[in-house]
C-alpha positions as CSV (number, residue, x, y, z in Angstrom):
1,X,178.7,226.4,172.0
2,X,177.9,226.7,175.7
3,X,176.4,223.3,176.4
4,X,176.2,224.0,180.1
5,X,174.3,227.3,179.6
6,X,171.0,225.6,180.4
7,X,171.5,222.3,182.3
8,X,167.9,221.4,182.0
9,X,168.0,221.3,178.2
10,X,168.3,217.9,176.5
11,X,170.9,217.7,173.7
12,X,170.5,215.1,170.9
13,X,173.6,214.4,168.9
14,X,173.6,212.5,165.6
15,X,177.0,210.8,165.8
16,X,178.5,210.4,162.3
17,X,181.5,208.8,160.7
18,X,184.5,210.5,159.1
19,X,183.0,211.5,155.8
20,X,185.4,213.3,153.4
21,X,184.7,214.8,150.0
22,X,184.9,211.4,148.2
23,X,182.1,210.2,150.5
24,X,179.7,212.9,149.5
25,X,176.6,211.9,147.6
26,X,176.8,212.8,143.9
27,X,173.6,214.7,143.4
28,X,173.6,217.2,146.3
29,X,176.6,216.5,148.5
30,X,175.4,214.9,151.6
31,X,177.8,213.0,153.8
32,X,177.0,209.3,153.7
33,X,176.7,209.2,157.5
34,X,173.3,211.0,157.4
35,X,171.6,208.0,155.8
36,X,171.9,205.5,158.7
37,X,170.5,208.1,161.0
38,X,167.2,208.7,159.3
39,X,165.3,206.8,162.0
40,X,166.7,209.2,164.6
41,X,165.8,212.3,162.6
42,X,162.3,211.1,162.0
43,X,161.8,210.4,165.7
44,X,163.3,213.6,167.1
45,X,160.1,215.6,166.4
46,X,158.4,213.7,169.3
47,X,161.2,214.3,171.8
48,X,161.1,217.0,174.5
49,X,163.5,219.9,174.2
50,X,164.1,220.1,178.0
51,X,163.2,218.2,181.1
52,X,160.3,220.6,182.0
53,X,158.7,220.7,178.6
54,X,156.2,217.9,179.2
55,X,154.9,219.6,182.3
56,X,153.3,222.2,179.9
57,X,150.6,221.5,177.4
58,X,151.4,221.0,173.7
59,X,149.8,224.4,172.9
60,X,151.9,226.2,175.5
61,X,155.0,224.7,174.0
62,X,153.9,225.5,170.5
63,X,153.4,229.2,171.5
64,X,157.0,229.3,172.6
65,X,158.3,227.5,169.5
66,X,156.4,229.9,167.2
67,X,158.2,232.7,169.0
68,X,161.6,231.0,168.3
69,X,162.0,230.1,172.0
70,X,162.7,226.7,173.6
71,X,164.6,225.1,170.7
72,X,164.9,221.4,170.2
73,X,168.7,221.0,170.2
74,X,169.8,218.4,167.7
75,X,173.3,218.5,166.3
76,X,175.4,216.3,164.0
77,X,178.8,215.5,165.4
78,X,181.6,213.3,164.0
79,X,182.7,210.4,166.2
80,X,186.2,211.8,166.2
81,X,185.0,215.1,167.5
82,X,183.1,213.3,170.2
83,X,186.2,211.4,171.2
84,X,188.0,214.8,171.5
85,X,185.6,215.9,174.2
86,X,185.8,215.2,177.9
87,X,182.8,214.2,180.0
88,X,182.9,217.5,181.7
89,X,182.4,219.3,178.4
90,X,179.1,217.6,177.7
91,X,175.8,218.7,179.2
92,X,174.1,216.6,181.9
93,X,171.3,215.4,179.6
94,X,173.0,214.1,176.5
95,X,171.6,211.6,174.0
96,X,173.9,210.1,171.4
97,X,172.3,208.4,168.3
98,X,174.3,206.1,166.1
99,X,173.5,204.0,163.0
100,X,176.8,202.5,161.8
101,X,178.5,199.6,163.5
102,X,182.0,201.2,163.6
103,X,180.6,204.4,165.0
104,X,178.6,202.7,167.6
105,X,181.6,200.6,168.7
106,X,183.8,203.8,169.0
107,X,181.1,205.5,171.1
108,X,180.9,202.6,173.6
109,X,184.7,202.6,173.8
110,X,184.8,206.3,174.4
111,X,182.1,206.0,177.1
112,X,184.0,203.3,178.9
113,X,187.3,205.1,178.7
114,X,185.9,208.4,179.9
115,X,183.2,207.3,182.3
116,X,180.7,209.1,180.2
117,X,177.1,209.0,181.3
118,X,175.6,210.1,178.0
119,X,172.7,207.9,176.8
120,X,173.8,206.0,173.7
121,X,170.8,204.9,171.6
122,X,171.5,202.8,168.5
123,X,170.2,200.4,165.9
124,X,173.4,198.5,166.0
125,X,172.9,195.2,167.8
126,X,174.9,194.7,171.0
127,X,175.9,198.3,171.4
128,X,174.4,201.1,173.6
129,X,170.7,201.1,174.3
130,X,168.6,199.4,171.6
131,X,166.3,201.9,169.9
132,X,163.4,199.4,170.5
133,X,163.9,200.0,174.2
134,X,164.1,203.8,174.0
135,X,161.0,205.7,174.8
136,X,159.9,208.8,176.8
137,X,159.9,206.8,180.1
138,X,163.5,205.7,179.5
139,X,164.5,209.3,178.5
140,X,162.8,210.7,181.6
141,X,164.5,208.3,184.0
142,X,167.9,209.0,182.4
143,X,167.5,212.8,182.5
144,X,166.2,213.0,186.1
145,X,168.9,210.6,187.3
146,X,171.6,212.7,185.6
147,X,170.3,215.9,187.1
148,X,170.1,214.3,190.6
149,X,173.8,213.5,190.2
150,X,174.5,217.1,189.1
151,X,172.3,218.7,191.7
152,X,175.2,220.7,193.1
153,X,175.4,222.7,189.8
154,X,171.7,223.7,189.8
155,X,170.3,226.8,191.2
156,X,167.1,226.8,193.4
157,X,164.8,227.6,190.4
158,X,166.3,224.8,188.4
159,X,165.9,222.4,191.3
160,X,162.3,223.3,191.6
161,X,161.7,222.7,187.9
162,X,163.4,219.3,188.2
163,X,161.1,218.4,191.1
164,X,158.0,219.3,189.0
165,X,159.3,217.3,186.0
166,X,159.0,214.0,187.9
167,X,155.5,213.5,186.5
168,X,154.7,211.3,183.5
169,X,156.1,212.8,180.3
170,X,153.4,211.6,178.0
171,X,151.0,214.2,176.6
172,X,147.3,213.2,176.3
173,X,146.7,211.2,173.1
174,X,145.0,213.5,170.6
175,X,144.1,211.7,167.4
176,X,143.8,213.9,164.3
177,X,140.7,212.0,163.0
178,X,139.8,214.4,160.2
179,X,143.1,214.2,158.4
180,X,143.8,211.4,155.9
181,X,147.5,210.6,156.1
182,X,149.2,210.2,152.8
183,X,152.7,208.9,153.4
184,X,155.2,210.5,151.0
185,X,158.2,212.8,151.2
186,X,156.1,215.7,150.0
187,X,153.9,215.5,153.2
188,X,156.3,214.2,155.8
189,X,157.5,217.6,157.0
190,X,154.0,218.6,157.8
191,X,153.3,215.3,159.5
192,X,156.4,216.0,161.7
193,X,155.1,219.4,162.6
194,X,151.7,217.9,163.6
195,X,153.4,215.2,165.7
196,X,155.4,218.0,167.4
197,X,152.1,219.6,168.4
198,X,151.1,216.4,170.2
199,X,148.8,215.0,167.6
200,X,148.6,211.3,166.8
201,X,148.1,210.7,163.1
202,X,146.3,207.7,161.6
203,X,148.6,205.0,160.2
204,X,149.8,206.0,156.8
205,X,150.0,204.0,153.7
206,X,152.6,204.7,150.9
207,X,151.1,207.4,148.6
208,X,151.7,207.2,144.9
209,X,149.5,209.5,142.9
210,X,148.4,209.0,139.3
211,X,148.3,212.7,138.5
212,X,150.3,215.8,139.5
213,X,147.1,217.3,140.8
214,X,146.8,214.5,143.4
215,X,150.3,215.3,144.7
216,X,149.4,219.0,144.9
217,X,146.3,218.2,146.8
218,X,148.2,216.0,149.3
219,X,150.8,218.7,149.8
220,X,148.3,221.4,150.5
221,X,146.0,219.3,152.7
222,X,149.0,218.6,154.9
223,X,150.1,222.2,154.9
224,X,146.6,223.5,155.6
225,X,146.3,221.2,158.6
226,X,149.4,222.8,160.2
227,X,148.3,226.3,159.2
228,X,144.9,225.9,160.7
229,X,146.2,224.5,164.0
230,X,148.8,227.3,164.1
231,X,146.0,229.9,163.5
232,X,144.0,228.4,166.3
233,X,146.9,229.0,168.7
234,X,146.3,232.8,168.0
235,X,148.5,235.7,168.9
236,X,150.4,236.0,172.2
237,X,152.5,238.7,173.8
238,X,155.6,236.5,173.8
239,X,155.7,236.8,170.0
240,X,156.9,240.3,170.5
241,X,160.1,239.0,172.0
242,X,161.1,236.2,169.7
243,X,162.1,235.4,166.2
244,X,158.9,235.1,164.1
245,X,158.4,231.6,162.7
246,X,158.0,231.3,159.0
247,X,154.4,231.7,157.8
248,X,155.2,229.1,155.2
249,X,158.3,227.1,154.2
250,X,158.7,226.7,150.4
251,X,160.9,223.7,149.7
252,X,162.3,222.0,146.6
253,X,165.4,219.8,146.3
254,X,167.8,220.3,143.4
255,X,170.9,218.8,141.9
256,X,174.4,220.0,141.5
257,X,174.8,221.9,138.3
258,X,177.6,219.9,136.9
259,X,178.5,217.2,134.4
260,X,178.3,213.7,135.9
261,X,180.8,212.2,133.4
262,X,183.6,212.6,136.0
263,X,181.5,210.8,138.6
264,X,180.5,207.9,136.4
265,X,183.5,207.5,134.1
266,X,183.7,206.7,130.3
267,X,182.7,203.0,130.5
268,X,179.5,201.1,129.6
269,X,178.6,201.1,133.2
270,X,179.3,204.9,133.3
271,X,177.0,205.4,130.4
272,X,174.3,203.5,132.2
273,X,174.8,205.5,135.4
274,X,174.5,208.7,133.4
275,X,171.3,207.5,131.8
276,X,169.8,207.3,135.3
277,X,171.3,210.6,136.3
278,X,169.7,212.3,133.3
279,X,166.3,211.0,134.4
280,X,166.6,212.9,137.7
281,X,168.0,216.0,135.9
282,X,165.1,216.1,133.4
283,X,162.4,215.4,136.0
284,X,159.9,218.3,135.9
285,X,157.0,216.7,137.9
286,X,156.6,215.1,141.3
287,X,154.8,212.2,139.4
288,X,157.3,209.8,137.7
289,X,157.3,210.6,134.0
290,X,159.2,207.8,132.3
291,X,158.1,205.2,129.9
292,X,157.9,201.5,130.8
293,X,161.3,200.7,129.3
294,X,163.1,203.4,131.3
295,X,161.1,202.6,134.5
296,X,162.2,199.0,134.2
297,X,165.8,200.2,133.8
298,X,165.5,202.3,136.9
299,X,164.0,199.5,139.0
300,X,165.7,196.4,137.7
301,X,169.2,197.3,136.5
302,X,172.2,197.4,138.8
303,X,173.0,201.0,137.9
304,X,169.3,202.1,138.2
305,X,169.0,200.5,141.7
306,X,172.3,202.1,142.9
307,X,171.5,205.6,141.7
308,X,167.8,205.6,142.7
309,X,168.8,204.4,146.1
310,X,171.3,207.2,146.6
311,X,168.8,209.8,145.4
312,X,166.2,208.3,147.7
313,X,168.6,208.6,150.7
314,X,169.3,212.3,149.7
315,X,165.7,213.2,149.5
316,X,164.9,211.5,152.8
317,X,167.8,213.3,154.5
318,X,166.6,216.8,153.5
319,X,162.9,215.9,154.0
320,X,163.6,215.0,157.6
321,X,165.8,218.1,158.0
322,X,163.1,220.4,156.7
323,X,160.6,218.5,158.8
324,X,162.6,219.2,162.0
325,X,162.6,222.9,161.1
326,X,158.8,222.8,160.5
327,X,158.3,220.9,163.8
328,X,160.6,223.4,165.6
329,X,158.7,226.5,164.3
330,X,155.2,225.0,163.8
331,X,155.4,226.1,160.2
332,X,153.5,224.6,157.2
333,X,155.7,223.3,154.4
334,X,154.8,223.5,150.8
335,X,156.8,221.2,148.6
336,X,157.3,222.7,145.2
337,X,157.5,221.0,141.8
338,X,160.9,220.0,140.3
339,X,159.8,222.3,137.4
340,X,161.1,225.3,139.3
341,X,164.6,224.1,138.8
342,X,164.1,224.1,135.0
343,X,164.2,227.9,134.7
344,X,168.0,227.6,134.5
345,X,168.2,228.1,130.8
346,X,166.0,231.2,131.0
347,X,168.0,232.5,133.9
348,X,171.2,232.1,131.9
349,X,169.6,234.0,128.9
350,X,168.4,236.8,131.3
351,X,171.8,237.0,133.0
352,X,173.7,237.2,129.6
353,X,171.2,240.0,128.6
354,X,171.8,241.9,131.8
355,X,175.6,241.7,131.4
356,X,175.5,242.7,127.7
357,X,177.3,245.9,126.7
358,X,174.9,246.7,123.9
359,X,171.7,248.5,124.7
360,X,169.8,246.6,122.1
361,X,170.5,243.3,123.9
362,X,169.5,244.8,127.3
363,X,166.1,245.9,125.8
364,X,165.1,242.2,126.0
365,X,165.3,242.3,129.8
366,X,161.5,242.8,130.3
367,X,160.5,239.9,128.1
368,X,163.2,237.6,129.5
369,X,162.3,238.4,133.1
370,X,158.6,238.0,132.4
371,X,159.3,234.6,130.9
372,X,161.2,233.5,134.0
373,X,158.3,234.7,136.2
374,X,155.8,232.9,134.1
375,X,157.8,229.7,134.2
376,X,158.0,230.0,138.0
377,X,154.3,230.7,138.3
378,X,153.5,227.7,136.1
379,X,155.8,225.3,138.0
380,X,154.6,226.5,141.4
381,X,150.9,226.4,140.3
382,X,147.9,228.6,141.1
383,X,146.9,226.3,144.1
384,X,150.2,226.8,145.9
385,X,150.2,230.5,145.1
386,X,146.8,230.9,146.6
387,X,147.9,229.0,149.7
388,X,151.0,231.3,150.0
389,X,148.7,234.4,149.6
390,X,146.5,233.2,152.5
391,X,149.4,232.9,154.9
392,X,151.1,235.7,156.8
393,X,154.5,236.2,158.2
394,X,158.0,235.7,156.7
395,X,158.7,233.1,154.1
396,X,161.6,230.7,154.3
397,X,162.7,229.5,150.9
398,X,164.7,226.3,150.8
399,X,165.6,226.0,147.1
400,X,168.2,226.9,144.6
401,X,165.7,228.4,142.2
402,X,165.0,232.1,142.6
403,X,161.5,231.7,144.2
404,X,161.8,235.3,145.3
405,X,160.9,236.3,141.7
406,X,157.6,234.3,141.8
407,X,155.0,236.9,140.7
408,X,152.3,237.8,143.3
409,X,149.9,240.5,142.1
410,X,152.4,242.2,139.9
411,X,155.3,242.1,142.3
412,X,158.1,239.5,142.9
413,X,157.4,237.5,146.0
414,X,160.3,239.1,148.0
415,X,158.7,242.5,147.7
416,X,155.3,241.2,148.9
417,X,156.7,239.2,151.9
418,X,159.9,239.2,153.9
419,X,161.9,236.3,152.4
420,X,165.1,234.6,153.3
421,X,166.7,231.5,151.6
422,X,168.7,228.4,152.3
423,X,170.4,226.9,149.3
424,X,169.9,223.2,148.9
425,X,173.3,222.5,147.3
426,X,175.6,221.4,148.8
427,X,173.5,219.2,151.1
428,X,175.8,219.3,154.1
429,X,175.8,223.1,154.1
430,X,172.0,223.1,153.8
431,X,171.7,220.8,156.8
432,X,173.9,223.1,158.8
433,X,171.5,225.9,158.1
434,X,168.5,223.8,159.2
435,X,170.0,223.2,162.6
436,X,168.3,225.0,165.5
437,X,169.9,228.4,166.1
438,X,169.6,230.2,169.3
439,X,168.2,233.7,168.3
440,X,170.7,236.5,168.7
441,X,168.6,239.0,170.7
442,X,170.7,242.2,170.8
443,X,170.1,245.9,171.4
444,X,170.3,248.2,168.4
445,X,173.6,249.6,169.7
446,X,175.2,246.2,169.2
447,X,175.2,247.0,165.5
448,X,177.2,250.2,166.0
449,X,180.4,248.7,164.8
450,X,180.6,248.2,161.0
451,X,183.6,247.1,159.0
452,X,183.8,248.0,155.3
453,X,186.5,246.1,153.4
454,X,187.3,247.8,150.1
455,X,189.4,245.9,147.6
456,X,189.5,248.0,144.4
457,X,192.8,248.8,142.7
458,X,194.0,252.4,142.8
459,X,192.9,253.2,139.2
460,X,189.5,251.6,139.5
461,X,186.7,254.2,138.9
462,X,184.6,252.5,141.6
463,X,187.3,252.9,144.3
464,X,185.7,255.8,146.1
465,X,182.0,255.4,145.0
466,X,180.9,253.9,148.3
467,X,183.1,256.3,150.4
468,X,181.4,259.3,148.6
469,X,177.9,257.8,149.0
470,X,178.5,257.4,152.8
471,X,179.9,260.9,153.0
472,X,176.8,262.3,151.3
473,X,174.6,261.0,154.1
474,X,177.1,261.1,156.9
475,X,174.9,263.3,159.1
476,X,172.2,260.5,159.2
477,X,174.5,257.8,160.6
478,X,177.7,259.2,162.1
479,X,176.3,259.8,165.6
480,X,175.3,256.2,165.9
481,X,177.5,254.1,163.6
482,X,181.2,253.4,164.4
483,X,182.3,252.7,160.8
484,X,185.7,251.5,159.9
485,X,186.8,251.3,156.3
486,X,189.9,249.2,155.5
487,X,191.4,249.1,152.0
488,X,193.1,245.8,151.2
489,X,195.1,244.6,148.2
490,X,196.1,241.1,149.3
491,X,194.3,238.1,150.7
492,X,196.4,238.3,153.8
493,X,195.3,241.9,154.5
494,X,191.7,240.8,153.9
495,X,192.0,237.9,156.5
496,X,193.7,240.2,159.0
497,X,191.0,242.9,158.7
498,X,188.3,240.3,159.5
499,X,190.1,238.7,162.4
500,X,190.8,242.1,164.0
501,X,187.1,243.1,163.8
502,X,184.8,242.3,166.7
503,X,181.6,243.8,165.4
504,X,178.5,242.3,163.9
505,X,178.4,243.7,160.3
506,X,180.9,243.2,157.5
507,X,180.4,245.0,154.2
508,X,182.6,243.8,151.3
509,X,183.1,246.6,148.7
510,X,184.7,245.2,145.6
511,X,184.3,243.2,142.5
512,X,182.7,239.8,142.3
513,X,183.6,237.3,139.6
514,X,180.6,235.1,138.5
515,X,180.8,231.3,138.1
516,X,178.6,231.2,135.0
517,X,181.4,229.7,133.1
518,X,183.8,228.5,135.8
519,X,183.2,226.2,138.8
520,X,183.9,228.7,141.6
521,X,182.6,232.2,142.2
522,X,185.2,234.6,143.7
523,X,185.7,238.1,145.0
524,X,188.6,240.1,143.7
525,X,191.2,241.3,146.2
526,X,193.5,243.7,144.4
527,X,194.5,241.6,141.4
528,X,193.8,238.2,143.1
529,X,190.6,236.2,142.8
530,X,189.7,234.8,146.2
531,X,187.7,231.6,146.7
532,X,186.2,232.4,150.1
533,X,185.5,228.7,150.7
534,X,189.3,228.3,151.1
535,X,189.3,230.5,154.2
536,X,187.4,228.0,156.4
537,X,189.1,227.8,159.8
538,X,191.2,230.9,159.1
539,X,188.8,233.8,159.8
540,X,186.3,235.1,162.3
541,X,183.2,235.8,160.1
542,X,180.7,238.3,161.5
543,X,177.1,237.2,161.7
544,X,175.9,239.7,159.1
545,X,177.7,240.0,155.8
546,X,176.6,242.4,153.0
547,X,178.2,241.9,149.7
548,X,178.4,245.1,147.7
549,X,179.7,243.2,144.7
550,X,178.4,241.6,141.5
551,X,177.3,238.0,141.0
552,X,177.9,236.7,144.6
553,X,175.0,234.3,144.4
554,X,174.7,234.0,140.6
555,X,171.4,232.8,139.2
556,X,173.3,231.2,136.4
557,X,176.1,229.8,138.5
558,X,177.4,226.5,137.2
559,X,177.9,225.1,140.7
560,X,177.0,225.7,144.3
561,X,180.4,227.3,145.0
562,X,179.2,230.9,145.1
563,X,180.6,233.6,147.3
564,X,177.3,233.9,149.2
565,X,177.3,230.2,150.1
566,X,181.0,230.5,150.9
567,X,180.4,233.1,153.6
568,X,177.6,230.9,155.0
569,X,180.1,228.1,155.2
570,X,182.5,230.4,157.0
571,X,180.0,230.9,159.7
572,X,177.9,234.0,158.8
573,X,174.4,233.8,160.1
574,X,173.1,235.8,157.1
575,X,174.6,237.1,153.8
576,X,173.0,239.6,151.5
577,X,174.1,238.3,148.1
578,X,173.6,239.4,144.5
579,X,172.0,237.2,141.8
580,X,173.4,239.4,139.1
581,X,175.8,242.3,138.4
582,X,174.8,245.4,140.3
583,X,175.4,249.0,139.4
584,X,178.3,250.5,141.4
585,X,176.7,253.9,142.3
586,X,173.3,252.3,143.1
587,X,174.9,249.6,145.2
588,X,176.9,252.2,147.1
589,X,173.8,254.3,147.7
590,X,172.0,251.1,148.9
591,X,174.7,250.5,151.5
592,X,174.6,254.2,152.5
593,X,170.9,254.1,153.0
594,X,171.2,250.9,154.9
595,X,173.5,252.5,157.4
596,X,171.0,255.3,157.8
597,X,168.3,252.6,158.4
598,X,170.5,250.9,161.0
599,X,171.1,254.2,162.8
600,X,167.6,255.6,162.8
601,X,165.0,253.1,161.7
602,X,165.7,250.2,164.1
603,X,165.3,252.1,167.4
604,X,162.2,253.9,166.0
605,X,160.7,250.7,164.7
606,X,161.1,248.9,168.1
607,X,159.2,251.7,169.7
608,X,156.5,252.0,167.0
609,X,155.9,248.3,166.5
610,X,156.2,247.5,170.2
611,X,158.1,244.3,169.4
612,X,161.5,243.1,168.4
613,X,162.6,243.8,164.8
614,X,164.4,241.1,162.8
615,X,167.3,241.7,160.5
616,X,165.1,240.1,157.7
617,X,162.6,242.9,157.9
618,X,165.3,245.6,158.2
619,X,166.8,244.5,154.8
620,X,163.5,243.6,153.2
621,X,162.1,247.1,153.9
622,X,165.2,248.6,152.6
623,X,164.9,246.6,149.3
624,X,161.3,247.7,149.0
625,X,162.2,251.3,149.4
626,X,165.1,250.9,146.9
627,X,162.6,249.3,144.4
628,X,160.3,252.3,144.9
629,X,163.2,254.7,144.3
630,X,164.2,253.0,141.0
631,X,160.6,253.0,139.8
632,X,160.1,256.7,140.6
633,X,163.4,257.7,139.1
634,X,162.6,255.8,135.9
635,X,159.0,257.0,135.5
636,X,158.7,260.4,137.2
637,X,162.0,262.2,138.0
638,X,165.3,262.2,139.7
639,X,165.9,262.9,143.4
640,X,165.5,266.5,144.3
641,X,162.4,267.1,142.2
642,X,159.1,267.8,143.9
643,X,157.4,264.8,142.2
644,X,160.2,262.5,143.4
645,X,160.1,263.7,147.0
646,X,156.3,263.4,147.2
647,X,156.1,259.9,145.8
648,X,159.2,258.5,147.6
649,X,158.0,260.0,150.9
650,X,154.6,258.4,150.7
651,X,156.0,255.1,149.6
652,X,158.5,255.0,152.4
653,X,155.8,255.8,155.0
654,X,153.6,253.0,153.6
655,X,156.4,250.5,153.4
656,X,157.6,251.1,156.9
657,X,154.0,251.1,158.1
658,X,153.5,247.6,156.6
659,X,150.8,248.8,154.3
660,X,150.3,245.9,151.9
661,X,148.9,248.3,149.2
662,X,152.1,250.4,148.9
663,X,152.9,249.1,145.4
664,X,149.4,249.5,144.1
665,X,149.3,253.0,145.6
666,X,152.6,253.9,144.0
667,X,151.4,252.7,140.5
668,X,148.2,254.7,140.9
669,X,150.1,257.9,141.8
670,X,152.5,257.4,138.8
671,X,149.5,257.0,136.5
672,X,147.8,260.1,137.9
673,X,151.0,262.2,137.7
674,X,151.8,261.0,134.1
675,X,148.2,261.1,133.1
676,X,148.2,257.5,132.0
677,X,145.7,254.7,132.1
678,X,146.4,252.4,135.0
679,X,147.2,249.5,132.6
680,X,149.8,251.6,130.8
681,X,151.4,252.7,134.1
682,X,151.5,249.0,135.2
683,X,153.3,248.0,132.0
684,X,155.8,250.9,132.4
685,X,156.5,249.9,136.0
686,X,157.0,246.2,135.0
687,X,159.7,247.2,132.6
688,X,161.5,249.0,135.4
689,X,161.3,246.0,137.7
690,X,162.7,243.7,135.1
691,X,165.9,245.9,134.8
692,X,166.2,247.2,138.3
693,X,169.0,246.5,140.9
694,X,166.6,245.8,143.8
695,X,165.5,242.4,142.5
696,X,169.1,241.3,142.2
697,X,169.6,240.9,146.0
698,X,168.8,237.9,148.1
699,X,169.0,237.2,151.8
700,X,170.8,234.0,152.5
701,X,170.9,232.0,155.8
702,X,168.8,232.8,158.8
703,X,168.5,236.6,159.2
704,X,165.2,236.1,161.1
705,X,167.2,234.8,164.0
706,X,168.9,238.2,164.5
707,X,166.6,240.1,166.8
708,X,166.9,243.8,167.6
709,X,165.2,244.6,170.8
710,X,165.5,246.6,174.1
711,X,164.1,246.5,177.6
712,X,161.0,248.5,176.7
713,X,159.5,245.4,175.1
714,X,159.8,243.3,178.2
715,X,158.6,246.2,180.4
716,X,155.5,246.7,178.2
717,X,154.6,242.9,178.3
718,X,155.0,242.8,182.1
719,X,152.9,245.9,182.6
720,X,150.2,244.5,180.4
721,X,150.2,241.2,182.2
722,X,150.1,242.9,185.6
723,X,147.1,245.1,184.5
724,X,145.3,242.0,183.2
725,X,145.9,240.2,186.4
726,X,144.7,243.2,188.4
727,X,141.6,243.6,186.4
728,X,140.8,239.9,186.7
729,X,141.1,240.1,190.5
730,X,138.9,243.2,190.5
C-alpha cells in the first residue's frame, strides 16, 4: 500500500491485538479485537476522507463517492504490525484507534520510542487522546499541523488545497425531520449512509418489533430514505469514470456450517451452550421466536448470556462493516431474513441431484430448483423484491445463501442485474472484502496477458478440451490476447507458475473437489488435492481468477473453506467460482468466449457506452449470453443452424445493448418458432434454466472495482464541460 501516494488523505487505523485461530468467535470467525472497536467503526462514517473534503458540500462529496472516488480509508492493523513500521512509513495524517488496554499501552510506547506523530484516539483511560475529547476541530488542528510540518513534501497544488482547508470543517446541520429513526442492527447501515451525506438524524430509541412485518417496514423505510436522497443527486459525468456504486446491498449474516460439539465439549455446560447455539441456528425470522422458558434461559443463564453476548458482538461488527460500505458508496442496504439461510437442505438435495449419474434422478432438477427459488422468494418477501426491482445499478450480495437465484420475473436475479457477492463466513475475510479498495482503472490492453494453468493427468479425457475450444476461436482473440498455458502436475509447479506470471487474469483449468462431505474444498493438481488456503504468503495471486472447475464455491459446502473463498484470502480482487459441477466442454467454451469478449467487446463497449466498463458487467453479460445459448440449444437447435444463429444473434445484441426485455423477447421468439403458447414456452425454458451451467457461476469479491477505460472517456467529459461553459458565457 502506498500510504504516501496522496499526502492529503486521512488514514484511520483500527489497531487490534494478536488474535489467533483460538481467539476467533465461534459463529462466524471474527477476531475478538473487532469488538472493543465498535465505537470507532460507528463514528468513522462522520469523518472526512481527506483534508479538503469539508471545503466541498455533502452533495459534491456524495457524487464522488457514488463514482467510487475519494474513498474513506479505514484499515485494521495489528499492534505488532504497527510496531514493525517506522514513522517515515506512515502518512502525515494518521489516526490510530484503540479499545483494549494492552493495545493502547503498546501504541503509546511505540509512539514515544519512534517519535511518531500519529493521533492516538482511545477509550482506554490515561492513554492517547480520550475519545470524549476527539472531534472534527481536534482532527482539523492535528491534520493541518502535520501538513505544515511536512510542507516540503507537498507540491504547489497540494499546498493550495491545505490553505483552503483551514476553514471550519463542520457541514451545515441538516436535520432529517421526516424520517423516524428506529434503532436496530437492521437499520444502522442506512443510518450510517445518511450520516455520511451530512444529515442529522433524530435521537433513536431501541426498536423491538412485535411482528416480522414491522421489521420489514423499518428496513425498507431506512433503505428508501437513502435511495431517494441518492436519486435526488442525479446523474453526473464523473460517473462515467468511476466504479458504479451498488444500487442496493442485500445483506444477511450466517453461521459456520459445522457441529458445535467440538466448541462446547461433552459436559453439562457444553450441552447448555449447544442449546443456545441451536436457537441461533434455527432462527428463521428477525423477530425472536422462542417460548418464554427458552427466552429466560437465553437472558438469565450463564451460558445464554455468554453466547448471546458473543453473537451480539458478531452482528454489530458486520453491521458496522456493511454500514461503512453503504456510507462510502451512498448505497441503500436491505437486510434480509435469516430464512434465506434455511435453504441449505434444499440446496443439498439439488446438488445431489445434479451430481447424480442416473438420468431419472436428474429429471427432478426443475422441481428442486423451483423449490429453492420459492423458498428464497418467501424468505426475502414481496416487499423487499419490489424495492429491489425499483432500484437500478449493480447489486452487492453480502450473504452465504445463493441470493443470485432469487426469482425476478422468471429469471434468477443475477441474469436481471449485475451481481457480485461477498461471503459472510469467515467473518475476518468478509471484513477484509468490505474495506475500501482503490479502483483499478486500467486500459483494456492491461488484460492482454492471461495465464491458464491446466492440471489434468495425461489420461484425463478433459485434458485438451479447453485447448481445443480456444483453438476453435483463435482468430477472435489471438491478435489481442497474450495467452500462456502451463501444464502442472505438482503443487510446486502450480506455485511457480503463479509467481512467474505478472498479468491480471488467471484461469485454473482442472478438477475441483467439493466439500459437501469434507471440511475443505480443494483443486486437484495431478494426483494431489490442494487446499489453496494453505498457500497464503507463498504466491502472487492475480486480481482476476477464473475457476474452470467444479464445485469451487459449493452451494452445499459444509464449511466456508471453499476454493473461491481461498483465492479471495490469497489476495484476488475477484473470483469467478462455481456453485456446482460444470460440464467440461461447456466450461471450456465459456472460457473461450470470454477471451473473445476480453479481446473485442471491452474496447467496443467503452466506445459505445462512452464510459468505463467494469469487470462485473463483462462477466455478467457473458453469463447472460451463455444462458441464452443453452436455452436456444435445448429448445430450438444446435450452433450452425439458421434458427440458432438468428435467435443467438438477436439475444446477444439485446444483452450487450442493455435491453431489459432480452429474456422476454427470447421466450417469445422461441414460442413463435416452435408454434407454442407463451405459457408452454416459458415452462420449457424454466426447465432448461434449472439444469443449465450458466446459473452455476458466481462472481466473488469486488469485480466492480476493476475498471476498463481509456483516454477517450476523459477527453469526452472535458470537451462536454468546455462546450457547456462556452454556451453559458455566450
